[in-house]
N, C-alpha and C positions, 0 to 999 in steps of 0.2 A: 188682389189675389193674382198670383202668377201661375199659369198652367205649365207644367214641364213633363216631359216623357223620359223614360229610361228604356233603352233598347238593348235587349240581350241577343244580338244578331252577329252571325259570322261575317255577313256581307252588308255593311251599313248602307252602301250605295243603293241597294234595293229598297230600303226604307225611304231614302231620299226620293226615289222615283214614285213610291206610293204617296208620299207627302205632296209631291208636285201634282200628282193626279187629283188628289182630293183638296188641293189648295190649303194645306195645313201650314200655319205660319208661327207656331209656337216652338220653342227650343226642345230638341230631343238629344239626350246624352247617350253615348254608346258605351256599353259595358260588355264587350264580346267575351271577356275572360270571366264574367260573372263574379267580379270582385265583391259585389254587394251580397253575394250568397242568396240571391233572389230565388225562392223556391217555386214561384209561379208568376204569371203575368195576367192582366196588366198591373202596372204599378202607378198609382195616382198620388202625386205629392201636392199637398196644400201648403203654399208658401205665402207668408204675409209680406207686408210692404217693407219689412226690415231684412228680407231675405232669409228668414228663419222657417224651417219646415215645422209646421204646427200639427200636421196629421199626415199619416201614410195610409192609403187605401181606406178613407173614411166611409162609413156606411151612408147610404143615400139619406137616411133619416137624420144624419148629423150635419149635412151640408148647410141647411138653412141656418143652424145655430153658429156654424163656423163663419159663414158669410157676415153675420150680424155682430159677431164678437169683436170687441176692440182689444187688440193685444198691446200691452205697454211696450214702449221702446226699451230695449235691454240696456242695462248699465254698462258703462265702459265703451271702448272702441269696438265696432263691429269687425269681425274677421274679414280679411280680404282674400283674394284668390291665392291659393298655395303656389309657392315658387316651383318652377320646373327643376327637375333633378340636375345636378352637376354632370355634364357629359363625361367627365373623367371618372365619375363613380360607376359608369357602365363598363369601364375597362378593368375593374378590379373585382376580386372575390367578395362575397358578402361578409359582413363582420362576423356573423355567427355561422359555423359549419353545421347547420341544422336543416331539417326539411323546410321549416318556416323561412329561414334565411335564404336558402336557394330558391324557394318558390317566389319570394319577394323580388329576388334578383331577376328571375325570369320574367316576372310581371313588368318590371322597369324596362327590360330589354325589348319586350313586345310593344309596350306603350310608347316608348321614347326613342328606341334604337332604329326603327325603320326595317325595311326588308333585309338589309345587309346584316342585321343583328339577329335574325331569326335562328340561324344555326347555333349561336351562343345561347339564345333563349331556350332552345330545345335541350341543349346540354345542361343548362341550369335546372330545368324541370326534371330531366332524367336523374340528375343528382338528388333532387328532392324526393323523387319516388323510390330511388334506391335506399335512401336513409329511412324513409317511412312508406313502405309499400301500401299501407292503408290510407294514405293521404289522398282522399277522393278529389279534393280541389286541385291538387297538383296533377293528378291523372287527367282531369277534364281540360285544364289549361295546356297541358302538353299536347293533347289532341287538337286544341285550337291552334297552337303554334305550328304543328305539322300541316294542318289544313291551310293556314296562311301561306306557308312556304310552297305547298302544292299549287296554290293559285297564283304564284309569283314567278318572275323570270328565273329565280334561283331554285326552282323545283328540282327535286331529286327523285329517282325511282324509289317507290315504296312509301312516299310521304302520305298519300291518302290512306293506304292500308294501315299505317301507323296511327293516323288520326282516328280511324274507325276503331282500332284496337283499344286505344286509351279512352275514348268515349264510352265504349262498352264496359271497360274495367271500372270507370268512374260510376257508371249507372249500377253496376253490380254492387259496389261498395255503398251506394246510397240510392236505392231504387225509388225513393219518394221524391227525388229531385226532378221536378217537371221540366226545367230548362234542358237538362242533360238528356232526358228521355226524348224530348222533341227533336233534339239535334240528330239522334239516331233515326227517329222516324222520318225525318226530312229526307234522308238518303235510303231509307229502308223499303221493304216491299209494300205494294199498294194495299194489300190486305190489312196492314197495320197502320195505315195513315188515318189520322183523325180528320184531315181535310187536305185539299190541294194547296201546298205551301206557296207556290209562285205561279199558279195558273192564271193569275190576273195580269201578268206582265204585258202580254200583247194587247189586251183591252186597254190598259193604262196608256200605253204608247199611242194607240189610235186616238183615244180621247184627247190626249195632250196635243197631238199634231192637229187635230180638228180645231183646237183653240188657237192655232197659229204659233204654238210654242215648240221648242226642240226638247224632246225627252232627255232627261239626265242619262248619260251613257252608263252602261254596266260593264265594268272591267271583266267580270266573270259572269257569263250567261248561266241562268239556272239549267241544271241537268234535266234529263227526261224524268228522273225520279222526283226531283223537286217540283216539277210542274204537273206531275201525274195526279189524277183524281183517285180517291179511295176506290177499292174494288172488292165487292163481297165474294164473287166467284172467281176462281183462278181460270184464266183463259189460256189454255195450252195450244201450242201449234207444233207442227213438225216441219221438216225440211229435207233437202237432199244433200248428202255429204259431198262437198266439192273436191275432195281428195281422198277417196275411200281406201286407196291402196298406199297412201303415204309416200307418193313418188316425188312430190315437190321438194326441192333442196332446202335444208334447214338453215336458219340464220345463225350459223355457228360463230360469226364474227360479232354478234350482238349489235347490229346496226339499229335495231329497234328494241328499246327497253320496255318491259311490260310490268305494270303495277296492278295487282289483283287484290280486291277487298270484298268481304262478304258482310252484309248487315241484315239482321243482327248477328253478333258473334256466335250465339248459340240459339238453336230453335228446336222445338219438339217435333218428333216425326209427324208428317202431314201438314206442317206449317211452311209457308213460303219464306224464302230469303232472296235478297237482291244482290247480285254480283256486279261490281264496278270494275271495269278493265280500262286502264289508261295505256296508250301506246305513244312512246316518246322517242323521236329520232335521237341517236347518240351524238352529243355535241363533240365528243372527242374524235369521232370518226367523220365529223361534218356531214352526217347522213341527212338526207331529205327525201320526202315523199315524191314519187314519180306520178304526178297527177294526169299525165297523158295516157296512162294505162288504166287497168281496171281498179275498182274501189277496194278498200280494205274490207276483208270478209272474216267472219268468225263462225266457227261451228263447234258445238259441244255434243259429245256422246252421252246418251242417257241410259243409265242402268235400268233393268226391268222395274217398272212401276214409277220411275221418276218422270216428272213433267217439266217443260220449259215454256215460258210465254213466247220465246223466240229461239228455236233451236239453231237457226241459221240467220245471221244478220249482217248487213253491210253498212259502211259509212261512206256517203257520197264524197267524191273528190271536189275540192274547191276549184274555182275557175282558173287560177294561175297554174302554169305548167309544173312548178315545183314549189314546195312549202315545207316548213319544219314545225308546224303546230302539233300540240298533243291531241290525239284523237281518243275519243271515249266511247265505250260500248257498255250498255247495261242490259242484263237479262235477269229474269226471275226464275227460280227453281223451286220445285215442290217435291219433297220426298214422300214415299209411300207411308201411310199411317202406321204400319207395323214394322218400320225399319228399326233395327237394333241401334241403341245409343252408341255414340262414339264418333270418330272422325271418318268421313266418307270423302274420298278423293275422286272427283269427276275429271274426265280428260277432254280437253278441247284443243283447238289449234286456230291460229290466225294465218291468213294468206295476204301478202301485200307486195307491192312494187316499191322498191327503195333504191336510192343511188348513193354511192360514196362520193363525198366531196363535190365541188362544183365541176361540172363536165366530167365527172368520174364514171366508173362502171355502174350500170344499173342492173338490178337483179329482181327476179320473181322468187320470193322466199316463203317458207313456212316456219312458224314458231309454235311448238307444242306448249300448252299451258295447263297446269293442274289447278283446279278449283276445289279448295278444301272446305267442306261444310261440317260444322260441329253440331251433332245431334245430342240433345240432353235427354235425361230420363223423363 
């Protein structure tokens, strides 16, 4: 018998770290796009000596019989590994101009095309969803592709917001899909988390280092949301507005691009949502953070009855004098229980020190940001 795992993970390297921590030595396959349509986890495959899957998720009472059973060798030649797709096929349109055809083309581009093909994969999935708006699988995979690009050097403003929007849409179309719901909860408010998704990472690294090993590096570190523990009670805080009169000069040149996403997409009055803000220096302007000045700061105004877990929050500067990394801020908001359903736009702003080009002019700027929360009936 061979034990094998199937991983429905956006970031497989985190699973590799987990496996290193627990010294797991069996093969694990990655299915970030959920091509298998797995409705839940775990997935246990019972594979015989001929490489044939004889049972999927067998009951505990069935294991003894499966272990003792002698499976006959199948007739004919056993199938080998499938051939990799022709790279030229990734450069052409799918044979069928259908949602299924474009979805399959997007799958191939994500799986075999690398980071440089993510833009084309996104376009293929968008074509699939345009042809079939009810195609939940295409909606989910479109979200995966946007998140992959968000985590890559090819990231564009709005990528994570788009990922969240399409994951939410997929879950609306198929609310019973466990994998899709967990993806939203991974980045969502603490009150809706079933567990801490990646709260084990620091413990794992310490244990691995104590054994004299080097922990597997994570290209994308878990966000605060992904590491947060579930929370039964909403912990609200207040702060002091750092620019109450709005006197700080606005970033009219767009030196810093802001990406805002709210999860879940819709919430009932009185339920919390988690806001993700990404701040990315403009590559066209060769902008960079001035780390020799004050930290990036964010403030949000709260309408009557609204609460925030952090009304004022800062992001510490790194050690180097200048840098161009994306900076992220997360806050949780809670509306009053009797708020009228509909879209509520909350107003906030960020303050930061940024410079144009190498040895260019440095500024202290403000950027006003609207956070839009959709309240359902």
